[in-house]
Backbone as JSON, one array per atom type, in Angstrom:
{
  "sequence": "MPKAKTLRHATDARTNEKIAALVGDHGPAGYGVYWMIIEMLHSEGGTGIGYNEKRMIRLGGQVGMEREAFALLLKDLIEVYELLVVVDELLVSPISYTGRSKARKEAGDTHTVIETTTEESDLTEGKKEATAPIPEGYTAKDMERHHYMTALVTARSKIKDHQIKPLAIDESLYIYEHYAEKRITAALDRIQQVSNPRAFGETAYNALRRLLDDGQ",
  "N": [[-24.37, -17.13, -13.44], [-22.17, -14.46, -12.73], [-18.77, -15.07, -11.42], [-17.95, -14.17, -8.09], [-15.71, -11.54, -7.21], [-12.66, -11.8, -5.48], [-10.55, -11.56, -2.48], [-7.5, -12.01, -0.81], [-6.49, -12.71, 2.55], [-4.53, -13.38, 5.45], [-5.6, -15.78, 7.99], [-4.91, -15.12, 10.51], [-4.61, -12.39, 10.53], [-5.55, -10.54, 12.25], [-3.68, -10.43, 14.41], [-1.5, -8.98, 13.41], [0.88, -6.42, 13.97], [0.07, -3.78, 13.46], [-2.6, -3.88, 12.8], [-3.52, -5.17, 15.2], [-2.98, -2.99, 17.0], [-4.91, -1.0, 15.98], [-7.27, -2.51, 16.54], [-7.16, -2.45, 19.25], [-7.38, 0.21, 19.91], [-9.79, 1.09, 18.55], [-11.42, -1.02, 18.8], [-13.65, -3.7, 17.74], [-15.19, -2.63, 15.87], [-13.47, -0.8, 14.49], [-11.85, -2.53, 13.28], [-13.69, -3.97, 11.57], [-14.51, -1.85, 9.98], [-12.07, -1.14, 8.64], [-11.71, -3.63, 7.1], [-13.88, -3.39, 5.45], [-13.3, -1.23, 3.85], [-11.15, -2.13, 2.58], [-12.34, -4.14, 1.03], [-13.93, -2.5, -0.62], [-11.81, -0.95, -1.94], [-10.9, -3.09, -3.49], [-13.04, -3.87, -5.04], [-13.28, -1.75, -6.7], [-11.48, -2.1, -8.66], [-8.95, -2.13, -7.62], [-7.28, 0.07, -7.87], [-7.59, 2.22, -6.28], [-9.28, 4.52, -4.22], [-10.83, 7.62, -4.94], [-9.49, 10.31, -3.33], [-10.96, 12.78, -1.71], [-12.83, 15.17, -0.12], [-15.76, 15.0, -0.6], [-16.06, 12.44, -1.56], [-14.85, 10.87, 0.56], [-16.82, 11.45, 2.54], [-19.06, 10.2, 1.47], [-17.92, 7.59, 1.59], [-17.72, 7.13, 4.23], [-20.53, 6.97, 4.88], [-21.12, 4.65, 3.58], [-19.82, 2.63, 5.08], [-21.28, 2.99, 7.37], [-20.92, 4.75, 9.42], [-20.88, 7.66, 11.52], [-20.24, 11.01, 10.36], [-18.13, 12.52, 11.56], [-16.79, 10.81, 13.35], [-15.99, 8.69, 11.59], [-14.13, 10.32, 10.05], [-12.14, 10.66, 11.92], [-11.27, 8.05, 12.44], [-10.49, 7.15, 9.92], [-8.36, 9.03, 9.57], [-6.58, 7.97, 11.53], [-6.13, 5.49, 10.52], [-4.53, 6.23, 8.3], [-2.47, 7.84, 9.29], [-1.61, 6.83, 11.91], [-1.67, 4.07, 12.09], [-0.85, 3.42, 9.65], [-2.14, 1.71, 7.77], [-3.53, 2.46, 5.58], [-2.74, 4.55, 2.75], [-2.29, 7.69, 1.13], [-1.8, 8.24, -2.29], [-1.09, 10.12, -4.98], [-3.59, 11.41, -4.93], [-5.22, 9.32, -4.25], [-6.86, 6.89, -2.27], [-5.3, 4.1, -1.02], [-4.06, 0.83, -0.37], [-1.18, -0.09, 1.38], [-0.66, -2.57, 1.56], [-0.93, -5.8, -0.01], [-3.56, -7.61, -0.89], [-4.28, -9.37, -3.0], [-3.03, -11.72, -3.9], [-1.06, -14.74, -3.36], [1.57, -15.27, -0.96], [5.15, -15.58, -0.92], [8.03, -16.47, 0.83], [11.53, -15.3, 1.07], [14.85, -15.58, 1.97], [17.18, -13.26, 2.91], [20.31, -12.03, 3.86], [19.63, -12.78, 6.47], [17.16, -11.69, 6.69], [13.45, -11.81, 6.31], [11.71, -11.59, 3.4], [8.76, -10.65, 2.13], [7.25, -11.43, -0.81], [4.77, -10.51, -2.92], [2.78, -12.47, -4.88], [0.8, -12.1, -7.5], [-2.16, -13.62, -8.2], [-4.4, -13.54, -10.24], [-7.44, -14.76, -11.34], [-8.68, -16.14, -14.41], [-11.42, -15.55, -14.69], [-11.67, -13.49, -13.16], [-10.23, -11.54, -14.59], [-11.93, -11.07, -16.82], [-14.09, -10.0, -15.53], [-12.93, -7.76, -14.64], [-12.64, -6.13, -17.0], [-14.84, -4.68, -17.23], [-14.69, -2.83, -15.4], [-13.55, 0.6, -14.58], [-10.13, 1.06, -14.91], [-6.89, 2.07, -14.35], [-4.75, 2.5, -17.25], [-2.33, 0.09, -18.31], [0.99, 0.69, -18.73], [2.85, 0.44, -21.73], [4.72, -2.57, -22.29], [4.86, -3.37, -19.74], [3.43, -5.57, -17.02], [0.44, -6.34, -15.38], [1.08, -7.39, -12.83], [3.59, -6.16, -12.52], [2.74, -3.6, -12.21], [1.3, -3.63, -9.95], [3.22, -4.25, -7.99], [4.8, -1.88, -8.29], [2.91, 0.07, -7.43], [2.69, -0.74, -4.81], [5.27, -0.34, -3.77], [5.49, 2.34, -4.14], [3.38, 3.28, -2.31], [4.34, 2.32, -0.02], [6.8, 3.89, 0.29], [5.65, 6.39, 0.45], [4.23, 6.22, 2.76], [6.12, 5.74, 4.97], [8.19, 7.61, 4.81], [9.57, 11.06, 4.36], [9.82, 11.75, 1.83], [8.01, 12.64, -0.28], [7.18, 15.0, 0.7], [9.32, 16.71, 0.48], [9.61, 17.11, -2.18], [11.0, 15.32, -3.68], [12.0, 13.47, -6.48], [9.81, 10.88, -7.34], [9.66, 7.15, -7.3], [10.33, 5.73, -10.32], [8.84, 3.13, -12.53], [10.48, 1.05, -13.32], [12.55, 1.44, -11.26], [11.17, 0.98, -9.04], [10.54, -1.73, -9.35], [13.12, -2.9, -9.4], [14.17, -2.34, -6.84], [12.22, -3.7, -5.32], [12.66, -6.41, -6.16], [15.42, -6.87, -5.31], [15.87, -6.37, -2.72], [15.5, -7.13, 0.72], [12.38, -6.63, 2.34], [12.44, -5.84, 5.11], [14.85, -4.44, 5.11], [14.32, -2.33, 3.41], [12.29, -0.97, 4.71], [13.64, -0.2, 6.87], [15.56, 1.66, 5.76], [13.87, 3.56, 4.79], [12.91, 4.4, 7.17], [15.15, 5.62, 8.24], [15.47, 7.7, 6.52], [13.19, 9.23, 7.11], [14.1, 10.12, 9.6], [15.68, 12.41, 9.16], [15.88, 15.88, 8.61], [16.1, 16.91, 5.92], [15.51, 15.05, 3.5], [16.84, 15.24, 1.03], [19.4, 15.1, 1.51], [20.28, 12.55, 1.07], [20.0, 11.99, -1.52], [18.68, 13.17, -4.78], [16.7, 11.95, -5.86], [13.96, 9.47, -4.98], [14.9, 6.76, -5.62], [17.71, 6.98, -5.85], [18.28, 7.77, -3.12], [17.23, 5.78, -1.66], [18.84, 3.51, -2.69], [21.41, 4.34, -1.99], [21.47, 4.06, 0.81], [20.6, 1.53, 1.17], [22.69, 0.03, -0.35], [24.71, 0.51, 1.17], [24.38, -0.61, 3.45], [23.0, 0.43, 5.52]],
  "CA": [[-24.03, -16.01, -12.5], [-20.66, -14.17, -12.64], [-17.98, -15.35, -10.25], [-17.52, -13.03, -7.32], [-14.34, -11.26, -7.06], [-12.14, -12.23, -4.15], [-9.23, -10.97, -2.09], [-6.82, -12.94, 0.24], [-5.85, -12.23, 3.75], [-4.2, -14.51, 6.5], [-6.66, -15.93, 9.05], [-4.37, -14.46, 11.76], [-4.39, -10.94, 10.23], [-5.67, -9.56, 13.56], [-2.33, -10.42, 15.15], [-0.49, -8.13, 12.78], [1.13, -5.44, 14.8], [-0.65, -2.55, 13.05], [-4.07, -4.17, 12.91], [-3.68, -5.22, 16.63], [-3.12, -1.67, 17.53], [-6.22, -0.56, 15.56], [-8.32, -3.08, 17.44], [-6.88, -2.01, 20.68], [-7.94, 1.65, 20.01], [-11.05, 1.39, 18.03], [-12.38, -2.14, 18.89], [-14.05, -4.54, 16.67], [-15.74, -1.62, 14.84], [-12.35, -0.32, 13.69], [-11.42, -3.69, 12.43], [-14.58, -4.17, 10.52], [-14.56, -0.76, 8.95], [-11.07, -1.4, 7.82], [-11.83, -4.65, 5.87], [-14.94, -2.84, 4.45], [-12.7, -0.2, 3.11], [-10.26, -2.97, 1.66], [-13.16, -4.81, 0.08], [-14.25, -1.4, -1.52], [-10.63, -0.86, -2.88], [-10.7, -4.12, -4.5], [-14.27, -3.92, -5.93], [-13.1, -0.62, -7.72], [-10.41, -2.47, -9.39], [-7.62, -2.21, -6.99], [-6.52, 1.09, -8.3], [-7.69, 3.17, -5.22], [-10.56, 5.28, -4.12], [-10.48, 9.04, -5.03], [-9.27, 10.95, -1.92], [-11.3, 14.01, -1.54], [-13.9, 15.39, 0.93], [-17.1, 14.38, -0.88], [-15.93, 10.94, -1.68], [-14.72, 10.33, 1.94], [-18.12, 11.58, 3.31], [-19.77, 9.12, 1.0], [-17.31, 6.45, 1.99], [-18.35, 7.06, 5.87], [-21.94, 6.6, 4.86], [-21.15, 3.3, 3.1], [-19.43, 1.73, 6.17], [-22.25, 2.94, 8.35], [-20.37, 5.64, 10.52], [-21.27, 9.1, 11.67], [-19.11, 11.7, 9.58], [-16.87, 13.03, 12.26], [-16.22, 9.5, 13.87], [-15.36, 8.2, 10.44], [-13.02, 11.18, 9.7], [-11.18, 10.39, 12.88], [-10.88, 6.69, 12.17], [-9.67, 7.28, 8.73], [-7.08, 9.7, 9.85], [-5.69, 7.05, 12.15], [-5.76, 4.36, 9.56], [-3.54, 6.68, 7.53], [-1.27, 8.54, 9.86], [-0.99, 6.24, 13.06], [-1.48, 2.6, 11.83], [-0.25, 3.14, 8.22], [-2.81, 0.64, 6.98], [-3.94, 3.02, 4.35], [-1.93, 5.72, 2.43], [-2.73, 8.48, 0.04], [-0.87, 8.4, -3.34], [-1.53, 10.67, -6.27], [-4.89, 11.76, -4.57], [-6.01, 8.11, -4.28], [-6.69, 6.14, -0.99], [-4.85, 2.87, -1.38], [-3.59, -0.01, 0.67], [0.22, -0.48, 1.14], [-0.57, -4.07, 1.73], [-1.63, -6.36, -1.1], [-4.35, -8.85, -0.47], [-4.77, -10.03, -4.26], [-2.27, -12.98, -4.18], [-0.32, -15.68, -2.5], [2.87, -14.75, -0.75], [6.26, -16.55, -0.63], [9.16, -15.83, 1.74], [12.74, -15.49, 0.67], [15.74, -15.0, 3.0], [18.29, -12.46, 2.4], [20.98, -11.5, 4.85], [18.99, -13.11, 7.62], [15.88, -11.15, 6.78], [12.52, -12.43, 5.63], [11.05, -10.61, 2.59], [7.36, -11.19, 1.56], [7.04, -11.14, -2.09], [3.47, -10.72, -3.33], [2.63, -12.85, -6.3], [-0.59, -11.9, -7.86], [-2.77, -14.75, -8.85], [-5.63, -13.17, -10.67], [-8.01, -15.88, -11.95], [-9.12, -15.65, -15.88], [-12.68, -15.0, -14.66], [-11.57, -12.09, -12.62], [-9.85, -10.61, -15.73], [-13.06, -10.74, -17.57], [-14.93, -9.03, -14.67], [-12.18, -6.47, -14.52], [-12.79, -5.43, -18.13], [-16.04, -3.96, -16.97], [-14.36, -1.68, -14.53], [-12.64, 1.62, -15.0], [-8.89, 0.86, -14.22], [-5.73, 2.78, -15.02], [-4.09, 1.72, -18.3], [-1.07, -0.43, -17.99], [1.99, 1.31, -19.64], [3.36, -0.57, -22.68], [6.13, -3.07, -21.62], [4.66, -3.85, -18.26], [2.34, -6.34, -16.7], [-0.32, -5.98, -14.17], [1.85, -7.75, -11.64], [4.67, -5.21, -12.35], [2.13, -2.32, -11.87], [0.9, -3.75, -8.43], [4.43, -4.04, -7.24], [5.21, -0.43, -8.45], [2.14, 0.74, -6.45], [3.15, -1.22, -3.51], [6.5, 0.34, -3.41], [5.12, 3.85, -3.93], [2.67, 3.42, -1.17], [5.41, 2.12, 1.11], [7.71, 5.04, 0.43], [4.76, 7.55, 0.92], [3.66, 5.95, 4.26], [7.29, 5.57, 5.83], [9.25, 8.72, 4.78], [9.19, 12.47, 4.03], [10.36, 12.14, 0.58], [7.2, 13.38, -1.03], [7.15, 16.32, 1.24], [10.46, 17.52, 0.08], [9.43, 17.28, -3.74], [12.14, 14.27, -4.2], [11.39, 12.69, -7.6], [9.39, 9.56, -6.89], [10.3, 6.06, -8.0], [9.89, 5.26, -11.56], [8.38, 1.77, -12.45], [11.8, 0.26, -13.4], [13.25, 1.59, -10.1], [10.31, 0.29, -8.01], [10.76, -3.21, -9.69], [14.54, -3.2, -9.02], [14.29, -2.39, -5.39], [11.37, -4.83, -4.88], [13.22, -7.78, -6.38], [16.7, -7.06, -5.03], [16.23, -6.05, -1.22], [14.44, -7.53, 1.74], [11.43, -5.59, 2.77], [12.91, -5.24, 6.33], [15.93, -3.63, 4.86], [13.8, -1.28, 2.67], [11.66, -0.09, 5.66], [14.72, 0.45, 7.78], [16.17, 2.64, 4.94], [12.86, 4.58, 4.73], [12.72, 5.07, 8.52], [16.36, 6.48, 8.42], [15.18, 9.03, 5.73], [12.2, 9.93, 7.97], [14.59, 10.84, 10.71], [16.54, 13.62, 8.91], [15.11, 17.08, 8.31], [16.03, 17.05, 4.66], [15.93, 13.78, 2.87], [17.76, 15.42, -0.14], [20.84, 14.85, 1.83], [20.55, 11.07, 0.65], [19.84, 11.88, -3.1], [17.69, 13.99, -5.39], [15.5, 10.99, -6.32], [13.72, 8.25, -4.12], [15.56, 5.71, -5.98], [19.1, 7.23, -5.46], [18.29, 7.89, -1.7], [17.15, 4.24, -1.23], [19.96, 2.71, -3.05], [22.61, 4.73, -1.18], [21.27, 3.56, 2.04], [20.51, 0.01, 1.05], [23.88, -0.52, -0.76], [25.77, 0.95, 2.12], [23.9, -1.61, 4.38], [22.61, 1.35, 6.65]],
  "C": [[-22.54, -15.8, -12.5], [-20.04, -14.58, -11.33], [-17.79, -14.17, -9.39], [-16.08, -12.87, -7.19], [-13.86, -11.36, -5.67], [-10.88, -11.59, -3.89], [-8.8, -11.95, -0.95], [-6.24, -12.21, 1.34], [-5.7, -13.39, 4.63], [-5.24, -14.59, 7.54], [-6.18, -15.32, 10.37], [-4.09, -12.96, 11.59], [-4.61, -9.94, 11.41], [-4.62, -9.55, 14.44], [-1.35, -9.52, 14.55], [-0.4, -6.93, 13.82], [0.02, -4.11, 14.72], [-2.22, -2.77, 13.28], [-4.4, -4.49, 14.44], [-3.81, -3.82, 17.33], [-4.55, -1.02, 17.25], [-7.3, -1.19, 16.39], [-8.26, -2.54, 18.81], [-7.53, -0.64, 20.97], [-9.33, 1.76, 19.62], [-11.91, 0.03, 18.08], [-12.71, -2.87, 17.62], [-14.6, -3.67, 15.43], [-14.72, -1.1, 13.86], [-11.84, -1.39, 12.78], [-12.45, -4.0, 11.26], [-14.66, -3.12, 9.51], [-13.29, -0.81, 8.02], [-11.14, -2.5, 6.7], [-12.93, -4.29, 5.05], [-14.36, -2.02, 3.46], [-11.7, -1.12, 2.13], [-11.2, -3.62, 0.68], [-13.59, -3.81, -1.02], [-13.1, -1.17, -2.55], [-10.59, -1.87, -3.87], [-11.86, -4.27, -5.45], [-14.1, -2.82, -6.9], [-11.88, -0.87, -8.53], [-9.03, -2.42, -8.82], [-6.92, -0.93, -7.13], [-6.64, 2.33, -7.24], [-9.1, 3.95, -5.2], [-10.13, 6.86, -4.12], [-10.45, 9.63, -3.64], [-9.65, 12.34, -1.84], [-12.57, 14.03, -0.62], [-15.21, 14.73, 0.7], [-17.16, 12.84, -1.03], [-15.8, 10.31, -0.24], [-15.93, 10.5, 2.77], [-19.07, 10.34, 2.77], [-19.25, 7.65, 1.51], [-17.65, 6.13, 3.52], [-19.6, 6.47, 5.74], [-22.01, 5.1, 4.4], [-20.85, 2.34, 4.21], [-20.33, 1.97, 7.41], [-21.76, 3.88, 9.71], [-20.79, 7.08, 10.49], [-20.09, 9.82, 11.13], [-17.94, 12.0, 10.48], [-16.17, 11.82, 12.95], [-15.41, 8.77, 12.9], [-14.1, 8.93, 10.08], [-11.85, 10.86, 10.73], [-10.49, 9.04, 12.62], [-9.94, 6.65, 10.97], [-8.32, 7.91, 8.84], [-6.08, 8.73, 10.54], [-5.2, 5.99, 11.36], [-4.63, 4.76, 8.74], [-2.2, 6.99, 8.27], [-0.7, 7.7, 11.2], [-0.71, 4.77, 12.71], [-0.82, 2.36, 10.43], [-0.83, 1.92, 7.45], [-3.34, 1.14, 5.66], [-3.17, 4.22, 3.97], [-2.66, 6.42, 1.12], [-1.64, 8.58, -1.09], [-1.58, 8.87, -4.52], [-3.09, 10.93, -6.01], [-5.89, 10.47, -4.64], [-5.75, 7.58, -2.98], [-6.47, 4.78, -1.46], [-4.26, 2.18, -0.13], [-2.15, -0.4, 0.42], [0.26, -2.0, 1.23], [-1.47, -4.78, 0.64], [-2.36, -7.58, -0.44], [-4.93, -9.62, -1.8], [-3.99, -11.43, -4.56], [-1.74, -13.69, -3.05], [0.99, -15.04, -2.2], [3.82, -15.8, -0.62], [7.3, -15.71, 0.04], [10.4, -16.17, 1.15], [13.63, -14.83, 1.89], [16.81, -14.31, 2.29], [19.09, -11.64, 3.61], [20.26, -11.69, 6.29], [17.58, -12.49, 7.79], [14.8, -11.83, 5.95], [11.9, -11.41, 4.77], [9.87, -11.12, 1.95], [7.3, -10.59, 0.23], [5.49, -11.56, -2.57], [3.38, -11.25, -4.81], [1.11, -12.93, -6.6], [-1.01, -13.2, -8.52], [-4.22, -14.53, -9.44], [-6.16, -14.3, -11.52], [-8.48, -15.33, -13.45], [-10.52, -15.1, -15.62], [-12.59, -13.55, -14.08], [-11.13, -11.03, -13.67], [-11.01, -10.26, -16.58], [-13.93, -9.79, -16.9], [-14.07, -7.71, -14.75], [-12.28, -5.59, -15.76], [-13.92, -4.54, -18.05], [-15.7, -2.74, -16.21], [-13.41, -0.73, -15.05], [-11.19, 1.38, -14.3], [-7.83, 1.68, -14.97], [-5.15, 1.91, -16.13], [-2.7, 1.25, -17.74], [-0.08, 0.07, -19.0], [2.54, 0.08, -20.45], [4.62, -1.15, -22.02], [5.94, -3.59, -20.32], [3.42, -4.77, -18.04], [1.56, -5.79, -15.49], [0.3, -6.32, -12.87], [2.93, -6.61, -11.54], [3.98, -3.84, -11.85], [1.75, -2.47, -10.32], [2.13, -3.66, -7.62], [5.04, -2.63, -7.23], [4.31, 0.39, -7.51], [2.39, 0.44, -5.04], [4.28, -0.47, -2.96], [6.27, 1.87, -3.21], [4.36, 4.27, -2.68], [3.56, 3.37, -0.04], [6.17, 3.34, 1.33], [6.82, 6.33, 1.04], [4.54, 7.39, 2.46], [5.0, 6.03, 5.2], [8.43, 6.76, 5.7], [8.68, 10.06, 4.32], [9.63, 12.77, 2.58], [9.37, 12.98, -0.26], [7.08, 14.76, -0.65], [8.12, 17.39, 0.77], [10.62, 17.46, -1.64], [10.68, 16.47, -4.32], [11.4, 13.65, -5.35], [10.99, 11.26, -7.03], [10.01, 8.4, -7.72], [9.55, 5.76, -9.21], [9.48, 3.71, -11.51], [9.57, 0.85, -12.46], [12.38, 0.24, -12.08], [12.53, 0.82, -9.09], [10.59, -1.29, -8.14], [12.08, -3.62, -9.21], [14.64, -3.36, -7.62], [13.45, -3.47, -4.81], [11.91, -6.11, -5.01], [14.5, -7.97, -5.61], [17.01, -6.87, -3.45], [15.06, -6.71, -0.45], [13.63, -6.4, 2.29], [11.88, -4.9, 4.04], [13.99, -4.35, 6.14], [15.33, -2.18, 4.16], [13.15, -0.32, 3.64], [12.68, 0.63, 6.53], [15.29, 1.68, 7.05], [15.07, 3.88, 4.97], [12.72, 5.29, 6.01], [14.04, 5.98, 8.73], [16.06, 7.73, 7.68], [14.12, 9.81, 6.53], [12.95, 10.66, 9.15], [15.41, 12.15, 10.5], [15.53, 14.74, 8.47], [14.96, 17.37, 6.76], [16.54, 15.83, 3.93], [16.68, 14.0, 1.62], [19.07, 15.19, 0.19], [21.29, 13.3, 1.32], [20.52, 11.0, -0.93], [18.72, 12.84, -3.49], [16.55, 13.21, -5.85], [15.26, 10.02, -5.11], [14.61, 7.21, -4.38], [17.21, 5.85, -5.47], [19.18, 7.3, -3.93], [18.15, 6.46, -1.11], [18.41, 3.45, -1.43], [21.29, 3.09, -2.37], [22.6, 4.21, 0.07], [21.34, 1.93, 1.99], [21.97, -0.53, 0.61], [25.03, -0.32, 0.35], [25.53, 0.13, 3.43], [23.46, -0.76, 5.66], [21.11, 1.04, 6.94]]
}
């Protein structure tokens, strides 16, 4: 029998600020639906679920919720709790549950680096699933970090709304490796506060580097 694919999350995930807010507003049903969606994201290769009306109606049916109730919960998961984001017409998670994490200290901040630990059996299973091709010269881990950074930028700033050039793969990897996540999110929140993010740069990379290197 093929080995079941798995995902990893902390046993105290319910105490996470965003997840705790989800439970406070939607109760255990909201918590359960969130994890069902995360399971489905991973069962589809981790590349995301197509974000369109028909697919979201089917998704609501899969988790056993009435259509309007599910639409409201999904809207909150994206806009209020920022536990899901939409990137390139795909519903994805800005939080990685596919590997172990390790902490590093930088200027007093703790940065959680996701280390993908895909097992060989999982790679065999994954060949049966339709996944986006990995660009030449990059690894699956590189692409996971790139998608994580892209989702983080989308969730926490107005960069996409102002047609600012998104992060390229190399740019995502550089920021991921060189700056603490707390500093990255603070820079994105700073961008969110201005009416025109182009004031910080014509590309997401330039805007972030300007704020991060200035220590703002």
